[in-house]
N, C-alpha and C positions, 0 to 999 in steps of 0.2 A: 504494500499500498505507499503511495507517495504521498504523503501531506503537505500544500505548503502552508508556510507560516507566515505570518504578517512582519513585516519590516519595523513595526511600531511594538513598542515594548508594552504588553498586559497593566491592562489599570483594573486595579481591587472595585468588583462591582458591589455597591452597598444592598444590601437586603432589606428592602425599606417598602414605604406605598410611594409612588408617584409625586403626590401632593406633599408628603412629607420631605423629597429632595426637593422638589421647586419650588414650594414656598417657604423655603429656609430664609431668614434676616439675612444672611451671610452669604448669599448670593446675590441681593438685591441692592448692590452699591453701585451711585449714591440712591437711597430711598425715595428721591423727589423725583427721579427720572421717570418719565412718561414709560406706563406698561403695554398699552394699549391705545391708540390713536382711529378715529372712524377717518379715513381718509375724505368723506366727503362731510359730515357736519363739523369734523374737527372735534369730537368730544373725547375727552381721555382720561384714563383711569390712571392714576400711578401706581407704582407696588404695592404700599400698603391699602391702598384702595380696595386693589383688586384682592389681593390676601383677606381683607374682609366681607369682601361682599361673596368671593369664594366660603368663608364660614357659615354665611347667613342662608347659602343655598345648602349647605350642608346638614345646618340646623333645621330648616324648613323642611328638608327631607325627614330628619330621622321624628322628627312631630307629628308626621305623617301616620295615620292609623295604620296597620298593616305593614308599610315600608320594613323590608328585610334586606341584611347583608346578602350581597351578590342580585338582588334584583336589577333586572333590565330596564334603562333608561334611554328614549329615543329622542335625539336632536335632530329634526328635520327642518334645515335654514340654511340660508344664505350667508355668508361670510358675515360674521359681525365680532364686533367686540364683547358682546355678551355671551358667543361660544364658548370662549374659554372659559369665563368664569362658570356659566353651568357644568360644562365637562367636568372639572376642575373638581365643584361641588359634589359632583355626584360622586368622583371617585374618592373624595374625604368622608363622603358618607358611606361609605362601602359598596357603591352601588357600582353597576357594569353600564359602560357605554357604549351603545351602538348607533352612530352617526350616519344619517341617511341623503343620499344627494336630493337638493332641491327641485332637479331636473327630472325624478322619478314621478310616474301618475297614478293616481291611485292605488293602481291592481299594484304594482311594484312596491309600492309604498307596504300596502298590505303585506304582501309575500316578507318582506323584511320585519315587520311588526310581528307575524304570526311564525317565521321560523325564530327569531330570535324572544321570543317570548316578554316583550315590553311591557310592563306595567306602568308607563307615563311617558306622554311624548310633550318634547319642546316644540313650538314651530313659531309661524309668522303669522300675522294678519294678511300677510299675498298668499301663502301657503296652506292658510284654514281652510277654505272649501275641498282643495284637496284631501287634507286629512281628514275631515270628518266625513267624505264619503269612503274614505280606507277604513274607517271602523266600524262605520256604521253596519249592523246587521250580521255581524261575525262571532258565535261564540266560542272559537277558538281564538281570538282576539282579547287577551286581558288588559288592553289599556284602559286604563280606572280615569285616567283626566288627560286634559290639554290644559299646558301653560303657554300663556305668549310670550314671545321673548321682547318684542320689538315695541315701542309706544310707550316706554316707561310714564304711563300718566291713566287717569280715572279712566274705564270704559266701564262699556255695560255690564252690570253686575248679574245680568242674565245668562253672559256667555262665559268663556273659559276664565280663567285664572288668568291674570298677568305678572309676569316676573317683577313689575312694579310691587305688587302685593309683597312677594317673596323677599324683596329687600327691604322691604319699609315694615319692620314689626310693631305696628304700632300699638295693639293691644298685647304687647310683651309675649305671645304665646309660643316663641320658641328660645326665649332670654335664657329658659334654664338648662338647653342643649349645650353643653359646653365644648363639648368634643367628638370624634368619631368613632366608631370599633375600632378594635384592635384585632389584628393579622398574623397569624403564624407564620412559620416560614415556608412551610408548605404550600398555604394558600399564596401567598404571595409569587408561587413559583407556578404552580399549577392552576390557580382560577381566572377566569377572562375580567381581565378590568376594562380593556378595550374590544370589540365586537365591531368589525369593521368587515364588510363584504366586498371581497374580490369583485376583479370590474367585468368578470366574465369572461378575457376575449378568448376564450377557448372552450367553454362549456356553461352550463350553471351557475351561476354566481353564489359563493359560499361563507359563510362565516368563519371570518380568521379568528381564534383566538389569542390573543395575545397578553401574558399577566402583565402585573406592575413589576418584576423581576426584569421581565424582556423587556421595556419601556424605557425601566431607569437604567439597562446596560446600552440601550441603541444610544441614548445621553451622554452617559458616562464615554463610550467607546469614539461618539462624533468631536466632544470637547477636545479627545486628545489633539484632533487633526488642527486644533486653532493654535496648538503649541507650535506647529509648522507653517503655517498659514499667516505671511505677516502683509498679506493682500491689501486689510480691509484696517480701517482707522479704527481707536477705541471708541469711537462715538459709539457706532455700532446702532444705525435707524435701518430698519428693514423693512420692507414693503411687501404685503403678503397677499399676491393676486390668486394661489392656489386655492380650488375648496378645501375646507375645513372638514367635511364630511370623508374627506382622503386620505390614507396614514401619512402621503406626503406633506400637506398641507396639515396635520397634527402635529407630525415631525418639526414641522417650523414655528408652531408657537414653541414645544417643548425646548427647542434648542435657544429659541428668544428670549425665554425664561429662564433657562441655567445659564445663559451669559449676559442676564441683565440687560438684553437688548430693548429698543424701543421697537413696537412691532404696529406700522401702518397698515390697516386692514381695508382692504378694496372688498366689496361687496361683491362684484364680481369684472371680470377682466374684459378690461376693454383697451386696444393699443393704446390711445390717444390718452383714457384717464390714466392708464400705468406709468406712461412718461411725463406726464405732469403730476402725479403724485411723487415718484423720483426726483423730481426738480423741486417742486415746494417744500418737500422735507427733508431736501438734503440726503437722502437715503445712501448708506453706503454698501446696501445687500440686498438680494432677492433670490431667493427659491423661483424654479421656474421650469417648464417642461417644454420639448423640442418646439412646440408650435409657434411658443413666443419666441423662441431663437430664430425659426421659420419666418415670422410675422416680421422681425425688425429688420430682417435681410429682403424682405420684399418689400419693406416699406420704409427705405431708408429717410427719404425726405420728410415723414412723421417725425421719427426721432431726431431728425436735425432741427425740428422746430424748439426742442426744448434743453436746457443744459443740465447735461447728465454728467457733469464733471465729479460729482461727489462719488457717483458710483465705480466702487474697485470690484466687486462681485458677484457674479449670477452662480449659480448653484442648479445643474439642470438632472432632472432624474426622471423616469418615465419608461424613457426608452434611449437608446445612444445616437449622437451625434456622429459624423464621418468627421474627419483629420481636416479636409480642404474648408466644410462649413466651419468647425470651430478657426480655423486662422481666417477664416475672412470675417467671420463674427467680432474676433480681436482686435483685427487690424482696421476695421470700418469705425467701431464704437467705443474702442480703447477700453474696453470693458474686459476684465478678468472671466474666464469662462472655466467651470471645475464640473466634470461629470462624476456620476456613480453609480452605482448598482444597487438596487434593492429590490423587494417586494413586500407587501403585506405580510406575509410570511416571516419576513424578516425582522419585522417591526419597526422600521422599515429596512435602514444599510444594514450594509455590508463590507462594501468597497466605494471607493474614493478617491479623485484626484485634491492632492493633500495642496498643490498651489496651482490655480488656474491660469498661471501666466508661464508656466514652462511647457516649453514645445515639448518637451520630452515626453507629456503625456496625451499629448495634442490626438483624438480619434481613440483614445480607449477610455476605459473606465475607472482606469489607477488602481492602486494597491488595495491589499487587506485592510481593514480598521484591524485595531487592538483587540484581542478578544478573540479573534476572527481565525479559521484553519478551513483549507478549502482542496478539495482533489477535482481533477480533470477527468474523468473516464468515457471510454467509448462507451456509446450507449446499449449497443446492443449485448456485446460482453462484459462490459463493467469491468474491464481492464485500465488500470491507470496508464494515463497518456503524458509523454513528454512536451517541453517546450516548442513551440509552432504547432502540436497538433490540436488538434478541434475535435472537443467533446464536451460530453454534459458537465455544467457545473456544481458540485455538492459543498452546500457550507455548514459547518459546524461550531456552534457558539452561544453563549448566553441569551442571544436575541432571539434566538429559533421558536419560533410559536410553540404554544401547549397542544395546537391542533386545530382540525376543524371541527366546527358545531354540528353538534348529532349527526358527524359524518366520519364514525371510526373505520370505516375500510379504506375510505382516502384519506385518511391521515396515514393509514399504515401502506398505504403507496405512494406516500412523500415522503414519510420520515422513515429512516431505518432503525433498526434496533439498537444501533450504537450510536442515534441522535445526526445522523446525516440528513441533513435538508436536500430533496433532490429537487434542484430550481426549474427543470426544464428547459435552461437555457444554454445554447451552446455558444463555447467561448475558446479561445486560445491568448497563449502567453507570449509577446513579444520579449528582443533580446535585453529589456531592460526589469521584466519581470512584469509588465502593465497588464493587465488583462484586457483582452478585446472581446466584447459580443460578436459575436457571426450571427444567428438568429435563434430563434424557437423551434426545438424539434419538432413539433406540429406543424411549424408553417413550413419547413424544409418542402421545395417543390423536386419532386422525381422526375427526371427525363433521362429515359433511356437507361435506369438504372444509377445515373450521375445525381448527387445531388445539390441544389442550387438554391444557396439560401438568398433569400427575398431583401432579407436588408441591406446585403452588398450590391444588391443592383439599384436600390434606393438611395444609396449613397453616391452611387455614376450618376445616377439620373438628377441629382439635387446640385451638380458639379454643371451642370447644364445651363447656356445663359437664357433658355427659354422657362426652365420648369422652378415652378416657386416650391411645389411640395409635391410628393408622390406616393405609391403603393404598389407592388408587386404582388401577383397572385400565380397559381397554377391554373392551369384550365386543361379538362381532359382532352386526353387524344388518344385514339386507339391504337396508332404505333408506337409513340414515345412514351405514353402514359399521362407525362405532364408535360403544358408548354407554358413557360414563361412570360406572364401579361403584364404590360404597366398600365397603370390609369395614373395619368399627370392632370397637375393644377397648373397651367400657365401664369406667369409671372400679366402679362396683358392679353385677357381673352377676348380683346377687339381687333389687336395689331399684333405685327411681330416687327421690331426697326420699323415702325412706322408704314409697314404695309400692312394691307387688309388682309385678317386671319384667314389662310386654307388650311382646312382642320388637315385633311389630308396628305399634304404637302409637310404642314409642322410634325404629325405624327412619324412617318416616313424618315422625316431629320432629327429625329429624338433616336428613333431606335435603332439606325443607323449609327449614331454616335456612341450610343451603348455597346452595341455589336463592335465595335473598334474596340471598344476600352476591355473585353471579359474574354473570356475562353469561350470556346467554339458551343458548348453545352451548357452555358451561360446563359446565349444571345436571347434576346425576345423572338422567338417567335411565335408566340402569340399575341404580337402586335402590339398597337400603343392606344390608347383611348384618352380623350380629354373630357374631365369632370370637374365640377367647380369646387369641390371640398372632399379632402382625404378624411373618411370617419373614424373618431378617434375616440377613446375614453378618455375620461377626466384626467387621467394621470398622463395622458400625451398617447399610451398606446395605440397604435393602428390596429383598428379592429377588421381585421382582413375578413372575418367570417361575412361580413357585411356585404364586400366586395362581392366574396361568393357568391352570396345571393342573388345580386345584380345578374351574375353567370347565367344563373340556375334559372333566373325570370325570363332566358332568353334576350336577341338583341332589343338596345333601348338606347335611345341619346342619352348622354351626357353632357353634350354640351349647356 
């Protein structure tokens, strides 16, 4: 067995709750620094205010009749400064948080509420009609109450309760509740603190159980990279464009709290609003996904309208970005770009580029975080592979999830008996020991016995002057098995170099370009089609199953 060790020294992982770790006064210096700021309203909470409000949510939950430790509380909301307050309050009360995408329909919300067994639902006025429809008439759903997180003022007393009521204990009903429950070491390691649902890019969405110990380990391991990263000023003003319902968005919250940063919260991502927020708050960092990077490169004129001189670093995750794209972004915008690798099952981070300005890492996802071990194995034989050989990435460490909620068989298929997590991702290591993503095992295209990685072809497509975004899938072929086919988003859909768009000519030009850059078996024999948008999950991962659905539906125009 060939085990790859992190070049960074292991760090001691405290066995404590997430709230005990992140609400320690010594982490928040100076104490008057804003912890959370609403980018639109400018409403802000200092660290002492944040800690006090978290305690009030905790006390209100513990004062509720029937609330028990490990009860599941759902948060169905867009990004808000109240999201971290509620989620940390639930954790401090001993509950389990299950965040829900604000884009979910009533049936999708109902499915997560039913599967998680949520007892309480926090939402907003905007999403209340969907929430009410989701919980009506279903005995299987145990949601006992709804609390509105926004509009912290008086509302119709006949409607749902408001967070305003929870945070203003005018009748003193919760004043006697001084602290939350205690946890045993076993509970901290084996019970779910956060129940995120995976994006379902390769199948049905599953509840991923991450413990307090998993999340604290993730925070400690990532804090170690701050020791090697000199790209950011001590001011630490971060902008949060990622959805907080996703584990990457929650990781952003946890890291900002751990490092005493100010987190400026965007309710939803839009390029102008994001750039304006970076400028107005003199932000130093943002956690992003590849579509945001591609959006900057597709619209350099928009970014040029704003002063982004304070921004030192973008940390990108969700999927990988090719070497040329990284170099182009950094040279165009003078902003460091650090990639990494993670997944909900890893709480979420495991590999990271420690220095977003060092070209040795360009096009890679970097090195193992402390306390991490990795193997690269042949997916078929399980044989450990050497450097530059491509195989499945296996990870072992304190951040590996407890398991999938109510899916023991899938848990056993994903985590080996000696706690190696099968990521399902194909990787290789370069001469510097950096990991490079090749693709997902299940996404590989099989052409005449050859394996073709769509992500490799997508990286080539993104270097073409016409292409803003791209996705590649295999289409069935009787003789070859599958043929690689590209679907591309053009930078300008009405003209190319000032000439009216001729779709057939453009597609053929792009196909010929890719074919000239790759081996014979990787050529785009399935052709090229133009689409308006690449379907992606909130994490930024390409939803190739959606594209395959287009193909299954038969010929149709994507222009």
